[in-house]
C-alpha positions in Angstrom: -12.5 101.7 -130.5 -15.5 104.0 -131.0 -13.5 107.1 -131.8 -11.0 105.2 -134.0 -13.9 103.7 -136.0 -15.4 107.2 -136.3 -12.1 108.6 -137.7 -11.4 105.6 -139.9 -14.8 105.4 -141.5 -15.5 109.1 -141.3 -18.9 108.8 -139.5 -20.6 111.2 -137.2 -21.0 111.0 -133.5 -24.7 110.2 -133.9 -23.9 107.4 -136.2 -21.2 106.0 -134.0 -23.5 106.2 -130.9 -26.2 104.3 -132.9 -23.7 101.7 -134.2 -22.0 101.0 -130.8 -25.3 101.4 -128.8 -24.0 104.3 -126.7 -26.9 106.2 -125.1 -25.8 109.7 -126.1 -24.0 111.2 -129.1 -22.7 113.9 -126.7 -20.8 111.2 -124.8 -19.2 110.1 -128.1 -18.3 113.7 -128.9 -16.7 114.0 -125.4 -14.6 110.9 -126.1 -13.6 112.3 -129.4 -12.5 115.6 -127.8 -10.4 113.7 -125.2 -8.9 111.5 -127.9 -7.9 114.4 -130.1 -6.6 116.7 -127.4 -5.1 114.4 -124.8 -4.4 111.2 -126.7 -6.0 107.7 -126.7 -4.5 106.7 -123.4 -6.4 109.4 -121.5 -9.7 107.7 -122.4 -8.9 105.2 -119.7 -8.5 107.8 -116.9 -11.5 107.8 -114.7 -13.4 111.2 -114.7 -16.3 111.8 -112.4 -18.7 114.6 -112.0 -18.3 118.1 -113.2 -15.3 119.1 -111.2 -17.2 121.2 -108.7 -15.0 123.2 -106.4 -17.7 123.2 -103.6 -18.8 126.3 -101.8 -16.8 129.5 -101.9 -14.8 130.1 -98.7 -16.5 132.0 -95.9 -15.7 135.6 -95.5 -14.3 136.9 -92.2 -17.1 138.2 -90.0 -15.9 141.8 -90.1 -15.8 141.8 -93.9 -19.3 140.2 -94.0 -20.6 142.9 -91.6 -19.0 145.7 -93.7 -20.6 144.4 -96.9 -24.0 144.1 -95.2 -23.7 147.7 -94.0 -22.7 148.8 -97.5 -25.7 147.1 -99.1 -28.1 148.6 -96.5 -26.6 152.1 -97.2 -27.0 151.7 -101.0 -30.6 150.6 -100.5 -31.3 153.7 -98.4 -29.7 155.9 -101.1 -31.9 154.3 -103.8 -35.1 155.2 -101.9 
């Protein structure tokens, strides 16, 4: 409803946030982006967080040891 009103009345995200008592105009801008790129039905899909992929996978021990030795060698060369 917020995005459709914005488009119909040609108001800004800030004005829509104020009128509909939404805390942040960036949230309204996000809704507008989703509405325009993915369609109005996608506004009802629950989205949580920033989509973090977690920690990178652990390297095998021998690769980690080789990298550590390479770093130490480069440090010695720099001195």
